[in-house]
C-alpha positions in Angstrom: 8.2 -61.3 3.9 10.6 -62.2 1.5 9.8 -59.8 -0.7 9.6 -56.4 1.2 11.0 -53.5 1.0 11.6 -51.0 4.2 13.2 -47.9 5.3 12.7 -45.5 8.2 16.5 -45.3 8.3 17.4 -41.4 8.7 14.0 -40.5 8.3 13.3 -42.4 5.1 9.8 -43.4 4.3 9.9 -46.4 1.9 7.5 -49.4 2.3 6.5 -51.9 -0.1 3.6 -52.7 1.7 2.0 -49.6 1.3 3.7 -48.5 -2.3 6.0 -50.0 -5.3 9.7 -50.0 -4.1 12.8 -51.4 -4.8 15.9 -52.5 -3.1 17.7 -49.8 -5.1 15.8 -47.3 -3.0 17.1 -48.3 0.2 20.1 -45.7 0.3 22.3 -48.1 2.7 25.4 -49.8 1.7 24.3 -53.6 0.9 27.3 -55.0 1.5 30.5 -55.3 3.5 33.3 -54.0 2.5 34.8 -57.7 2.1 31.5 -58.4 -0.2 29.6 -60.2 2.7 25.8 -59.5 1.2 23.3 -58.3 3.6 19.6 -58.3 3.9 18.9 -55.4 6.1 20.0 -53.4 9.3 18.5 -52.0 12.4 20.1 -49.6 14.4 20.3 -46.1 15.9 18.7 -44.3 13.1 16.2 -46.6 12.2 15.5 -50.2 10.5 16.2 -50.7 6.7 15.4 -54.2 4.9 15.7 -54.9 1.0 16.6 -58.3 0.4 14.7 -60.7 2.9 15.5 -59.8 6.5 13.1 -60.9 9.2 11.9 -58.0 10.9 10.8 -59.7 13.7 13.8 -61.7 14.3 16.1 -58.9 13.4 14.5 -56.6 16.1 14.9 -59.7 18.5 18.7 -59.8 17.5 18.9 -55.8 18.0 17.0 -56.6 21.7 19.9 -59.1 22.5 22.8 -57.2 21.2 20.8 -54.1 23.8 21.2 -56.3 26.8 24.4 -57.4 26.2 25.9 -53.8 25.9 23.8 -52.1 28.2 25.8 -50.4 31.1 23.1 -51.3 33.8 23.2 -47.9 35.3 19.7 -47.0 34.4 16.3 -48.9 34.8 14.7 -48.3 31.4 17.9 -50.0 29.7 18.9 -52.4 31.8 15.4 -53.8 32.6 13.8 -53.1 29.5 16.2 -54.7 27.3 15.7 -57.8 29.1 11.9 -57.6 28.8 12.0 -56.3 25.3 14.4 -59.5 24.5 12.3 -62.2 26.3 8.8 -60.9 24.5 10.5 -61.2 21.2 12.2 -64.4 22.0 8.8 -65.8 23.1 7.0 -64.2 20.1 9.8 -65.9 17.4 9.1 -68.8 19.1 5.8 -69.0 18.5 4.6 -68.1 22.4 3.8 -64.8 22.3 0.9 -63.4 24.2 -1.8 -60.6 23.6 -0.9 -57.7 24.9 2.8 -58.2 23.8 2.7 -55.4 21.1 1.1 -52.5 23.9 4.2 -53.5 26.1 6.7 -53.5 23.4 5.3 -50.1 22.5 5.6 -48.5 26.2 9.2 -50.2 26.7 10.3 -48.6 23.7 8.8 -45.1 24.3 10.4 -45.4 27.8 13.9 -46.3 26.4 13.8 -43.4 24.0 12.6 -40.9 26.6 14.2 -42.1 30.2 17.1 -44.0 29.2 20.3 -42.2 30.8 22.6 -42.4 27.7 22.0 -42.7 23.8 22.5 -46.2 23.6 19.2 -46.4 25.1 17.7 -43.8 23.7 18.7 -44.3 20.1 17.8 -48.0 20.6 14.6 -46.7 22.0 14.2 -45.0 18.9 14.9 -48.2 16.7 12.1 -50.1 18.7 9.4 -47.6 18.2 10.1 -47.7 14.5 9.7 -51.3 14.6 6.3 -51.4 16.8 4.4 -48.7 14.6 5.5 -50.6 11.6 4.9 -53.8 12.1 2.6 -54.4 14.8 0.4 -55.8 12.5 3.2 -58.6 11.6 3.6 -58.9 15.3 0.0 -59.6 16.3 -0.4 -62.0 13.4 2.6 -64.2 14.5 1.0 -63.9 18.0 -2.2 -65.3 17.2 -0.7 -67.9 15.1 1.8 -68.7 17.0 4.1 -68.6 14.0 7.6 -69.6 14.7 10.4 -67.2 13.2 13.7 -69.1 12.0 16.5 -67.0 13.5 18.5 -65.6 11.2 22.6 -64.9 11.2 23.7 -61.5 12.5 26.8 -59.4 12.6 26.4 -57.1 15.8 28.4 -54.2 16.8 28.4 -51.0 19.3 30.3 -47.6 18.3 29.7 -43.8 18.6 30.4 -41.1 16.4 33.5 -40.1 18.0 34.6 -43.7 17.9 33.5 -44.3 14.3 35.6 -41.1 13.5 38.8 -41.8 14.8 41.2 -43.8 12.9 42.3 -45.9 15.7 38.4 -46.3 17.0 39.5 -45.4 20.4 36.8 -46.7 23.1 36.4 -42.6 23.6 33.4 -42.6 25.8 34.3 -45.2 28.1 37.5 -43.6 28.5 36.2 -40.2 28.9 33.4 -41.8 31.4 36.2 -43.1 33.6 37.8 -39.5 33.7 34.6 -38.4 35.3 35.0 -40.9 37.8 38.3 -39.9 38.6 39.7 -43.0 37.7 42.6 -41.3 35.6 45.0 -44.3 35.4 42.2 -46.9 34.2 41.2 -44.4 31.8 44.9 -44.4 30.4 44.8 -48.0 30.3 41.7 -47.7 27.9 43.3 -45.5 25.6 46.6 -48.0 25.4 44.4 -50.8 24.1 44.4 -49.0 21.0 47.0 -46.1 21.1 50.4 -46.4 22.2 51.2 -43.1 22.2 48.5 -40.9 24.6 50.5 -38.1 25.4 51.6 -37.3 22.0 48.5 -37.8 20.4 47.0 -36.1 23.1 49.0 -33.1 22.1 49.1 -33.0 18.4 46.0 -35.0 17.0 43.7 -33.5 14.5 40.7 -34.4 16.3 38.5 -36.0 14.0 36.5 -37.1 16.9 35.8 -33.9 18.3 34.1 -32.6 14.9 32.0 -35.7 15.0 30.9 -34.7 18.7 27.1 -34.7 19.4 28.1 -32.5 22.1 28.9 -29.9 19.2 25.3 -30.0 18.6 24.4 -28.4 22.1 27.3 -26.2 23.0 30.5 -27.5 22.1 32.4 -30.8 21.6 34.3 -32.7 24.6 38.1 -31.8 24.8 38.9 -35.0 23.8 42.2 -34.4 22.9 42.9 -32.4 26.0 41.4 -35.0 27.8 43.9 -38.0 26.5 46.9 -35.5 27.2 45.6 -35.1 30.9 45.6 -39.0 31.8 49.1 -39.4 30.1 50.8 -36.3 32.1 49.2 -37.6 35.4 50.8 -40.8 35.0 54.4 -38.9 34.3 53.9 -35.9 36.8 52.5 -38.2 39.9 55.2 -40.8 38.7 52.4 -43.2 38.9 53.5 -46.9 37.8 53.1 -47.4 34.1 49.9 -49.8 33.1 51.2 -51.0 29.9 49.3 -54.4 28.5 51.7 -57.3 29.2 53.1 -59.1 26.2 53.7 -62.8 26.4 57.0 -64.3 26.4 58.1 -64.0 22.8 57.9 -67.1 20.9 56.2 -65.4 17.6 59.8 -64.2 15.9 61.3 -61.5 14.5 59.3 -59.2 12.4 60.8 -56.5 10.3 59.6 -52.8 10.8 60.8 -50.0 8.4 60.7 -46.6 10.1 60.0 -45.5 13.5 57.4 -43.0 13.0 53.9 -43.7 14.0 52.5 -46.6 12.3 56.0 -48.4 12.5 55.9 -47.6 16.2 52.0 -48.7 16.3 52.9 -51.8 14.6 55.7 -52.9 16.8 53.5 -52.2 19.7 50.8 -54.5 19.1 53.7 -57.0 17.8 55.1 -57.3 21.1 51.5 -58.1 22.5 51.0 -60.5 19.7 54.0 -62.2 21.0 56.1 -61.1 18.1 59.8 -59.6 18.8 59.8 -56.6 16.1 63.1 -55.0 15.1 62.5 -51.8 13.7 65.0 -50.0 11.5 65.1 -45.9 11.5 67.1 -43.8 9.5 67.3 -40.9 11.8 69.2 -41.1 15.7 66.2 -40.8 17.6 62.4 -41.9 17.0 59.2 -40.6 16.2 59.6 -40.0 12.7 58.1 -36.8 11.4 56.4 -36.5 14.8 59.7 -35.8 16.1 61.5 -33.7 13.7 58.2 -32.2 11.4 56.2 -31.1 14.6 57.9 -28.4 16.7 58.7 -28.6 20.2 56.5 -25.7 21.1 53.5 -28.4 19.8 55.4 -31.8 20.9 57.9 -31.4 23.6 60.6 -34.3 22.3 60.8 -35.5 25.7 57.2 -36.4 25.9 57.5 -38.7 22.5 61.2 -40.1 23.9 59.2 -41.3 26.9 56.4 -43.2 25.1 58.9 -44.9 22.8 61.0 -46.2 25.7 57.9 -47.6 26.7 57.2 -49.5 23.8 61.5 -50.7 23.6 60.5 -51.9 27.2 57.6 -54.2 26.4 59.9 -56.0 23.7 60.8 -53.6 20.5 64.2 -53.4 19.2 64.9 -50.1 17.2 68.0 -49.9 15.6 68.7 -45.8 14.7 70.8 -44.7 12.2 70.0 -47.2 10.0 68.5 -46.4 6.6 67.2 -49.4 4.4 68.2 -49.4 1.1 71.2 -47.4 2.2 72.7 -49.3 5.2 70.3 -52.4 4.9 69.2 -54.0 1.5 65.5 -54.8 1.5 66.8 -58.0 0.5 68.0 -59.1 3.7 64.9 -58.4 5.2 63.0 -60.7 3.4 65.5 -63.0 3.2 67.0 -63.3 6.3 65.3 -64.2 9.7 62.2 -62.1 9.7 58.8 -63.6 9.3 57.3 -60.6 7.7 58.4 -57.0 7.0 56.0 -53.7 7.9 57.0 -50.8 5.9 56.2 -47.7 7.7 58.8 -45.2 6.0 56.6 -42.0 6.1 56.4 -39.1 4.0 60.3 -37.2 5.0 60.5 -35.5 2.1 59.8 -31.6 1.2 58.3 -30.5 -1.7 58.3 -27.4 -3.7 55.8 -25.8 -6.5 58.3 -25.6 -8.8 57.9 -21.8 -9.5 60.2 -19.7 -12.2 63.5 -19.0 -9.3 63.8 -21.5 -7.5 66.8 -23.1 -6.0 69.8 -23.7 -4.1 69.6 -20.3 -2.9 70.5 -19.1 0.8 67.2 -18.5 2.3 65.1 -20.9 0.7 63.8 -23.8 2.1 61.6 -26.8 1.6 58.7 -27.0 4.2 59.8 -30.4 5.7 63.6 -29.7 5.5 63.1 -26.4 7.3 61.6 -28.4 10.3 63.9 -31.2 10.5 66.9 -28.8 10.2 65.6 -26.8 13.3 64.3 -30.3 15.1 67.9 -31.8 14.8 69.7 -28.3 16.0 71.1 -27.4 12.5 71.9 -23.6 11.5 69.3 -22.8 9.8 69.3 -19.0 8.1 67.3 -16.1 9.7 66.7 -12.6 8.4 63.8 -9.8 9.1 61.4 -11.4 6.4 60.0 -14.5 6.0 57.1 -15.9 3.5 55.9 -19.4 4.6 54.1 -20.5 1.3 51.2 -23.2 1.8 47.7 -23.4 4.1 48.2 -26.5 6.0 49.6 -27.6 9.4 53.1 -27.9 8.2 52.9 -24.2 6.9 51.4 -22.9 10.2 54.4 -24.8 11.7 57.1 -23.3 9.7 55.6 -19.7 10.1 55.7 -20.1 14.0 58.8 -22.1 14.1 60.5 -19.4 11.7 59.4 -16.5 14.6 61.0 -18.4 17.2 63.8 -18.9 14.8 64.5 -14.8 15.3 62.3 -13.7 11.9 60.8 -10.4 12.9 57.8 -10.7 10.2 56.5 -13.9 9.2 53.8 -13.6 6.2 52.2 -16.9 5.3 51.4 -16.8 1.7 48.1 -19.1 0.5 46.3 -18.9 -2.6 42.6 -19.2 -1.4 40.8 -17.5 1.6 40.9 -18.2 5.6 37.8 -19.9 5.2 39.4 -22.6 2.5 42.6 -22.8 4.3 42.8 -26.6 5.4 44.8 -26.0 8.7 43.5 -26.8 12.2 41.4 -24.0 13.3 43.3 -24.1 16.4 46.6 -23.6 15.0 45.7 -21.1 12.5 44.3 -18.8 15.5 47.4 -19.4 17.7 49.7 -18.0 14.9 47.4 -15.3 14.3 47.6 -14.6 18.1 51.3 -14.6 17.3 51.2 -11.8 15.0 51.6 -14.0 11.7 50.1 -12.3 8.7 47.8 -14.1 6.7 48.6 -12.9 2.9 45.3 -15.1 1.9 44.3 -14.8 -2.1 47.8 -14.7 -3.2 49.9 -17.1 -5.0 53.8 -16.9 -5.4 54.7 -17.2 -9.2 58.6 -16.2 -8.9 61.6 -16.2 -6.4 63.4 -13.0 -6.5 67.2 -13.8 -5.8 70.7 -11.9 -5.5 73.9 -12.9 -5.0 73.0 -16.3 -4.2 70.0 -15.6 -1.6 66.6 -14.7 -1.4 65.5 -11.1 -1.4 61.6 -11.5 -2.1 59.1 -13.2 -3.4 56.6 -12.4 -6.6 53.0 -13.0 -6.3 49.8 -12.5 -7.8 46.4 -12.0 -6.4 43.9 -14.6 -6.8 39.8 -14.5 -6.5 37.9 -17.7 -5.8 36.0 -19.2 -8.9 33.7 -22.3 -9.4 34.1 -25.1 -7.0 37.0 -27.8 -8.0 36.9 -31.4 -7.3 37.9 -30.9 -3.6 34.6 -28.9 -3.1 36.1 -25.7 -2.6 36.3 -22.7 -4.8 38.9 -22.8 -7.4 41.4 -19.7 -7.0 41.7 -18.0 -10.4 44.4 -15.4 -11.0 43.8 -11.7 -11.4 45.9 -10.8 -14.5 48.3 -7.7 -13.7 48.0 -7.9 -10.0 51.3 -9.4 -9.7 53.8 -7.7 -7.3 57.2 -8.3 -5.2 57.2 -9.0 -1.9 60.8 -8.2 0.1 61.5 -11.3 1.8 64.5 -13.0 3.3 63.9 -15.8 3.4 60.7 -18.0 1.6 59.9 -21.6 2.6 57.6 -23.8 0.3 55.2 -26.0 2.7 53.3 -27.4 0.2 52.9 -31.0 1.5 55.6 -33.6 2.0 56.4 -36.3 -0.6 57.6 -40.2 0.1 60.9 -41.4 -0.7 60.5 -44.9 -2.3 64.2 -45.2 -3.8 64.9 -48.1 -1.7 62.1 -50.0 -3.1 63.5 -49.6 -6.9 63.9 -53.5 -8.1 61.1 -54.8 -6.1 59.1 -55.2 -9.0 56.7 -57.3 -6.9 55.8 -54.3 -4.7 54.2 -51.7 -6.9 54.4 -47.9 -6.8 51.2 -45.5 -7.8 51.6 -42.7 -9.6 51.4 -40.7 -5.9 54.6 -42.9 -5.0 52.9 -44.7 -2.8 52.8 -48.3 -1.7 49.8 -50.1 -3.3 48.3 -52.5 -0.8 45.1 -55.1 -1.5 43.3 -53.0 1.1 42.5 -53.4 4.7 44.8 -56.3 4.8 47.7 -54.1 4.2 49.4 -56.5 2.1 52.0 -55.1 0.1 53.5 -58.6 -1.6 54.7 -61.9 -0.6 58.3 -62.6 -1.3 59.5 -66.1 -0.8 56.6 -66.8 1.7 57.4 -63.7 3.6 54.7 -61.0 3.8 55.3 -57.3 3.2 52.8 -54.9 4.5 52.2 -51.4 4.4 50.6 -48.6 6.2 50.6 -45.2 7.2 51.7 -41.8 5.0 54.0 -44.2 2.5 50.4 -46.3 1.9 47.9 -43.4 2.0 50.1 -40.4 1.5 50.6 -37.9 3.7 47.8 -37.9 6.3 47.7 -37.7 10.0 49.2 -39.5 13.3 46.4 -41.1 14.7 46.2 -42.6 11.0 49.5 -43.8 11.0 48.8 -45.3 14.7 45.8 -47.1 13.2 47.6 -48.3 10.3 50.3 -49.8 12.4 47.7 -51.5 14.5 45.7 -53.1 11.6 49.0 -54.5 10.1 50.2 -56.2 13.2 47.1 -58.0 13.6 47.4 -58.9 10.0 51.1 -60.1 10.2 49.8 -62.6 12.9 47.2 -63.8 11.2 49.5 -64.1 8.0 52.3 -65.7 9.3 49.7 -68.2 12.0 47.7 -69.3 9.2 48.9 -67.5 5.8 45.9 -66.0 5.8 45.5 -62.5 3.7 41.9 -61.9 4.6 40.9 -58.6 6.3 40.4 -58.6 10.1 36.5 -58.6 10.6 36.8 -55.9 13.4 38.5 -53.5 10.1 35.6 -54.3 7.6 33.0 -53.4 10.2 34.4 -50.4 11.0 34.6 -49.5 8.0 30.9 -50.7 7.0 30.1 -48.3 9.8 31.6 -45.1 8.7 29.5 -45.4 5.7 26.1 -45.0 7.8 28.0 -41.6 9.3 27.3 -42.1 12.8 27.2 -38.2 13.3 24.5 -36.2 12.0 25.2 -32.0 12.7 21.7 -31.2 12.2 20.4 -33.8 14.8 18.4 -32.2 17.7 20.1 -34.0 20.7 17.7 -32.8 22.9 20.0 -31.3 25.5 19.9 -27.8 26.8 23.2 -25.9 26.3 24.6 -26.0 30.0 28.6 -25.9 30.0 30.7 -24.9 27.4 34.2 -26.9 26.3 36.6 -25.9 28.8 39.3 -23.4 27.7 42.8 -24.2 26.6 45.4 -22.4 28.3 48.5 -21.1 26.7 51.8 -19.3 27.8 51.5 -15.2 26.7 52.6 -14.7 23.5 55.3 -12.1 24.3 56.9 -14.8 25.8 56.3 -18.0 24.2 57.7 -16.8 20.9 60.9 -16.2 21.9 61.5 -20.1 23.0 60.5 -23.4 22.0 58.5 -24.2 25.1 55.6 -26.1 24.9 52.5 -23.5 24.1 49.5 -25.2 25.6 49.1 -25.8 29.1 47.3 -29.4 30.7 44.0 -29.4 32.4 44.0 -29.0 36.3 42.4 -31.9 37.6 39.2 -30.1 38.1 38.9 -28.8 34.8 39.9 -32.7 33.5 36.6 -34.3 35.4 34.0 -31.3 34.4 34.7 -31.2 31.1 34.7 -35.5 31.2 31.5 -34.5 32.7 29.8 -32.8 29.7 30.0 -36.3 27.5 26.7 -37.6 26.7 27.9 -41.6 26.2 26.7 -41.8 22.7 26.8 -45.2 22.1 25.0 -46.7 19.3 23.8 -50.4 18.6 24.2 -52.0 14.9 22.8 -54.9 13.8 23.1 -56.5 10.4 21.2 -59.0 8.7 23.3 -61.3 6.6 21.8 -62.3 3.3 20.8 -65.9 2.2 
């Protein structure tokens, strides 16, 4: 069957045995991100073959993967997977029996209909596709006692939420432990991939929840808040901290630039790999922009500091008030006692639009600078009306912070409509609840000032035109609609910039036109200087993204650093390569009929009353009770999926 082209993936109907079909028609990535050529796949959404994969042997490998990954809690999966594997193994060995095809069909349908979780159910779908489309091939091999050579396969499990998470946390398992009341075990599972669970449990942008299959029923699992719950449980109950036990240091020192999410994560995993990370942080406290760019009402500083203390206790040394480039030259890190360097300096610079009238006026700020000044206790200007320009989370943070600093009237000016606003819907709703005005479909054209201080912002009304490259409708100025909005302050919260001044003169480190550090790819390697690997990750490599993306980058860099130091290899870790491939298959389908009836809506997030919370920087959101956490965790459908990819050749 070497010329077979077939696909039932995502309800495709392609079969070269019935009609002319080419491999190009199979809309599946045909190689791994590292260039490994594939011949076919079998997984949660069916089967696809384009370059010589044997469907029977691939189904045997798939059955083996199911048997090895079944949790064993239900008979159709625990017993059925073993029987399917034994049956297909016998057929491949030339020992198949009459009745095997019928039995495979029965077992596949039982898996699909009776398995308790989506691992068994989705595998059942794949086996049904297999039996329905290759029953004649099975019968022929059984009758002829054909021996099928074993191919080479890559096997992995995923879940839509896990695949969407940049750090690829084992979300279904840690949620299941909460359902079982095993809160400390749940936290231990989280810490396998995430060193800041209490922090992430408060400020994550929740890509997992936007890829939760429960969304297709009655709303996503409150994954972020469940993470916060177990992190808070450990602290509030004064439970022993259950951290991964690092080995005795022996790998040598690694320099880490920046104690933001990426640098902290890299250090956390380096200690577990036997290294002594030395972190150089320009500020007097840890967390980077998580500490000085996210207000305390969202992320109390004591939560972040506690989690950093745990990382330091594992063996990471953090040198505060030490700015690489000013206090320590980069050459000292690459030419000294360090075996590798990780650049995780983030995106700490405020940016502005460059509209007319911008200047060093009283009441004019860049968003990141304003939040940093407030966080560090510096004096900030306060008046009656503040205008915040932008539509992202930084703009929302600036607006809600300005309200707490004493402004009576706070307006957010955004050039598109509320629907296009990129800020988290939850943050937008909280801002609206605090009576922050959303001046959507407006754009600033001039800062008005008098006697060295801001007195207003001239704005122009916008309307939405055709979609641009982002897919959002392009805002177009309405001629003659300019008007001046009186204001005492204008805060430009339109993004953050990356400080690369300390890299000037480092010709071996390439800086892109976006001022990011260029790396080779998934290996995070930016340069090799006199045998010392220089790696980069987080905002300084990707541009401003999210805290969880920074944590993921630091974790990945730590393992790449370990590989580079031990054997000089810059090859990307197989796990990162496979994760990237799986992401491309899009495990979540928002239109899928999950087969569940709406029963339990997501747990409600509790907040401090508006009238009191806007007067302080106290944390606004209130964590789950034990009962709420267990109830919410019980909504999880445990959507694990299995994928087997056949290597070509």
